[in-house]
C-alpha positions, 0 to 999 in steps of 0.5 A, spaced: 500 498 500 504 506 497 501 514 500 498 519 495 500 526 500 493 529 500 489 534 495 490 541 499 481 542 499 482 535 505 489 537 508 487 546 509 479 541 511 483 537 517 487 544 519 482 547 521 477 542 524 485 541 529 486 549 530 479 550 533 479 545 538 487 548 539 484 555 540 477 550 543 483 547 549 487 553 549 486 558 549 478 559 552 475 560 544 467 558 545 466 554 540 460 550 540 461 542 540 468 542 541 466 544 549 468 538 553 475 534 553 472 528 550 469 532 544 477 535 543 479 529 543 474 526 538 474 533 534 483 532 533 481 524 532 476 525 525 482 532 524 487 526 525 483 520 520 481 525 514 489 527 514 489 519 514 485 517 509 488 523 505 494 519 504 491 513 503 486 514 498 489 518 492 483 520 491 480 524 496 
């Protein structure tokens, strides 16, 4: 199984999700859905999985 570079859109979406979690966690930003620790962890998992899928699937 070969890895490929994720598209720019996939990378930017995962980066935006990860930055939203970072801002909610460390800077106290009030982002709906990212208020609890569990949801922040889930947000980071979603961002990482999106980036991994972008590397594994060539059309993504």
